[in-house]
N, C-alpha and C positions, 0 to 999 in steps of 0.2 A: 846741504846735499840731500838730507832726508826729505825736506819739504819739496824739493824739485822732483824727487821720485814719486811722492804722493800725488802731486798734481798731474804727473804723466799717467798714473794708473787710473785716476778718476776720468780723465779725458778719454782714455781707451774704452772704459766701461760705458760711458755715455754714447759713444758711437756704435756700440754693439747692439743696443735696443733701439729700433727705429721709432720715431715720434708717432703718437696717436693722431689719426686724422678722422674726424667725425663727418660722415657724409649725410647723416640724417639726424633729426632731433632726438629720436628714441633709439639710436643705435646701441647705446649701452645696455639696453634691455634685451637685445637680440644677439648678444655675442655668443651665447651657448646654444642658440636655436638653429636647427638646420635651415639652411637657406637664408641666414641672416646677412650674408654678404662677407662674413669672415668665419672661416672654419676653425681657426685656432688663434690664440692671442698673438703669437709671433708671426702669423701667416698673413701676408698682405694680398694674397690672391683672392679675388672675389669668388664666392660660391656660385654655382650655376643658378640662373634665374628659375623660379618655380614655374611649372607648367600648369596653366589653367585651361579647363575645357572650352573649346570653341563653340559659342552659341550660334546655332544655325538660324537664319531668318525664317520665321513662320509666316506663311502667306496669310493675309487678312481675308477672311471669307466674307462674301457679300451678304448683307442683311436680307432677311426674308421679307415677305410682303408687309408693308406698313399700313396703318390705318389711313383711309383717305382724308385729305385735307379738310379740317373742321368737323369731321365725323368723330364719333366716340366708339371705341371697340373694347369689348370686355367679355371674355369667356364665350366665344363663338357667337356673340351678338354684335352686329354692326348697326349703329344708329346714325342716320344721316337725315333726320327729319328737320323741317323748318329752317332750311339753309338757303332757299331760293335757287336750288339747283335746276339747270335746264336739261341735264342729261344724267344718266347713271354714271357715278364716278368710277374711275379705274382703281386698280390696286386694292380691291376688296379682298380681305383675307380669305383664302380658299376654304378654311375650316369653319366659316360662318354658317350657322344654322338658322338664324333669324336676321333678316335684312329689313330695316325700317327706312323707307324713303317717302313717307307721307308728308303732306303739306309743303310741296315744292312746286316747281314749274316745268317738270319734265313733260315733253311733248311726244316723245317717241321711244320705244323700246327696240333696240337694234338686235341683230342676230347673235352677236357675241357678248352682249352685256352681262350675261350670267353664265358664260361658258365654263368658268373655273369653279363654279359653286355647286358641285355635284352632291354635297351633303345638305343643301339648303332645305329646310322644312317649312319655313314661314316667310312669305314675301308680302310686304305692306306697301302699296302704292296709292293709298287713299288720298284724295284731294290734290291731284296734279292737273296737268293739261293734256293728258294722253289722247291722241287721236289715231296713232298707228302702233301696232304691235307686230313685229316681224313673225311670219308663220313658224320660224324655227327658234324663236327667242326662248322657249321653254323646253327645248329638246334635251338639254343636259340636266334638267332638274328632275331627276328620276325619283327623288325622295320628298318632293314638295307635297305638303299636306294642307296648308292654308294659303289661299291666294285672295288678297283683298284689293279690288280694283274700283271700289266705289268712288263716286264724286269725281268723275273724269268726263271726257268728251267722246268716248268710244261710240261708234255708230253700228257696230256689229260685234258679235261674240268673237273673242280671240280664237284663232285656229290652233289645233294640236295642243290643247291644254294637257298638262301631265295626268297620266292615268292614276297616279298615286293620290290625287287630290281627295281630301275628306271634307273640306269646307271651301265654298266659293261664294264670295260676296261681290256683286257687280252692280248694285243698285245706284240710282242717280247718275246715269249716263244718257246716251242718246240712241239707244238700241231700239229699233222699230220692229224687228222680226227675230224669232227664235227658229232656226232651221232644224231639220231632222238630224243633221250631223253635228249639231252644236255640242252635244255632250256624249259623243260616241266613245265607247270604251271606258267611260268614267264610272266604273262599277263600285268604287270605294267612297263616293260622295255621300255624306250624311246630312250636311246643312247646305242649303242653297238659297241665296238672297238675290232676287231679280227685280225688286220693286222700284218704283219711281223712274221707270223708263217709258218712253212713248210707244210701248208695244201695241201693235194692232193685230198681230197674228202669231200663233204658235203652231207649227206644223205637226201633224199627227205623227207619232213615233219619236218625238224629240226627247221624251223621257224614258224611252225603252230600255236603255242600258243602266239606268239608275236603280240598281237592285237593292241598295241598302239605305237610300235616302229616307230620313224620318221627318225632316222639316223643310218646307218650301214656302217662300213668301213671294207672291206676285201681286203686290198692292200698288195703288196709285198709277195705273196704266190705262190704256185705251181698249183693253180687250172687252168684248161684248158677250162672251160666253165662257163657261167653265172649260178649261183646256181638256182635250180628250187624251185618253191613255195615261192618266196620272198613275204613278207607281203605287202598287198595293202595299208597299212597306211604310207609307206615310203615316205618321201619328199626329202631325200638325200641318194644316194647310191654311194659309192666310191669303184671301183674295179680296180684301177690303178695298174700298175706294176705287172701284172700276166702273164699267158701264154694263154690267151683267143684268139682264132683265128677267131671265127664267132659270130655274134650277131643275134640271132633268134627272130622272132616276139613274139612267145609264152612265151619267158622268161619274158616279161613285161606285160603279159595279166592281165587286171584288175587294173593296177597300175596308177590310175587316179590322185593320189596326188603327184606323183613324179615330183619334180621341178628341181633337179640337178642330173646329171648322169656323173660320172667320169670313163672313160675307156681308159685313156691315158697310154702309155708305155705298150702296149700289142702286140699281133701279128695279129691283126684284119685285114683281107683282104676283108671281106664282111659284109654288114649290110642288112639283109633281108627286102624286101619291106613289109610295113605294121608295122614295128617296132615302128616308131614314132606315128602312129595312136593310139597305145595302151597307150601312155603317153601324152594325149592331153594338159596337163598343164605344160609341160616341159618348163623351162626357160633357162637352161644352159646345154650344151652338150660338153663333152671333149672327143675327139677322136684323139688327137695329138699323134705323135710318134707311129704310127702303120704302116700297109702295104696297106692302101686303095689306089685304083687306080682311084677312082672317088668320087664325092660328094655323101654322103648317100641319098637315095631316101626318099621322104616325107617331105622335108624341105619347099617347096613352099606351101603345104597344111596345114602346122602347123601354128596355129593362134597366139601362145604366145611365141614361142622360140625367144630369144633375143641374146644369146651368143653361138657361135659355134667355137670350136677350132679344126682345121684340119691341123695344121702345122706339118712338119716333117713326111709326108706320101709320097705316090708315085703318086699323082694326076697329070695327064699330060694335062687335058683339063677342062675348066669350061664353061658351057653353060649359055645362058641368062635367063634360067628358072630353074636353079639349086637351087636358094635361095628364089626367090620372086614369088608370085602368079601373074596371069595376071592382076588382078584388085587390086586397092589399098585398097578398102573397105573390102576386105576379111581378111587381117591380122590385128589383134587387137593390136599388139605391134611391133614397129619397131626394127630392129637389132641395138644393141649397141656395138657389137664386133664380127668380123669375122677374124680369123687368117688363112692365107694360105701360109705363107712363108715356105721356105725349102721344096718346092714341085717342081717337074720338069715342071711346067706349065709356058709357056712363058707369063709373066704378061702383056706385051705390047699388046698381042692379046685379052686380056679380055675386053669385051665391057662394057662401063660405065653403060649401061642400066641393066646390070646384078645385080647391087646393088641399084636398084631404091627404095627398101624398107629399106634401111639402114638410121639410124637417122642422121649420120654425116660422112663425108668423112674420117675423122681421125679414125673412127671405123674399117676401113678395113686395114689389114696388109698383103701385098702381098710379097714384097721383092724378092731378087734374090735366085736362086738355084745353089748351087755349089756341084759338085760331089766330094766325098771324095776319 
């Protein structure tokens, strides 16, 4: 009787506690944690599911301007040289300050090629096939300082070049004429390279607006005279390898800042008296490879000239007062170089006193003359 009662009590107790049902591998670790799925040991009612913040979808923003295909872009510099391009590439970063497009095959600059490059300061288009530049191509380049257009096929100066330009290099093209309006408003230009063009004429007043230019090179052209109206601000003027036959005094009137003048490889047979008086601060004069028959007048009276190239001319005689003044205290700077070789002058007849104002004997180059 006792065993029957004990069995009945155990059965009743077993039904009082519901069996454990594991719904997850780690449920036993979360029994006492809020939100574990069971609030109490004897409670089979699942706890409310935890609330997680809803993540809103963030729209993907479009990428900014990328570097043009095959070009290299780095810190406001875009380099697209030597790529065989036939036109200016698109998608140039607008923050670009230096754009290098040299050594390509670009034939035309269109109106909007540089429209977005308002901060551009240097543009290199050397060695392309340019024949056309749209009149408004540079209109947005208000900060451009350096423009390199050398070694192209341009037949005329580009129109409406930026007024901010400080350096213009456009040599080795096919330009035949410089018009009066070519450099209009370009008062900031300091360096100008126009050489190796088939230039035959430069209109009077073409340089009128160039108030700050200090260096001009117009070499290897077809001009037959020194351009009129050269800027008084010039310190260097290179007119070598042209077809100039005479040097007139008024060509250099008012050019008190000119320090170096290159007139080698021309056809000059005469330098007008008074020419050197108009360039009182001249330091270096190149008149080699011309047709001079005598030493240019005015050298003894010039206080500052130090280097004179007269070799490869037709000078047959040299006087004792062709280079130096009568008194030593007149000249402010001694000669450091005088070249007279390849002239028909008998050098053994030149008196030593002729070079009394030369700094050193080695500064004089006489040499022999041989007829070809």
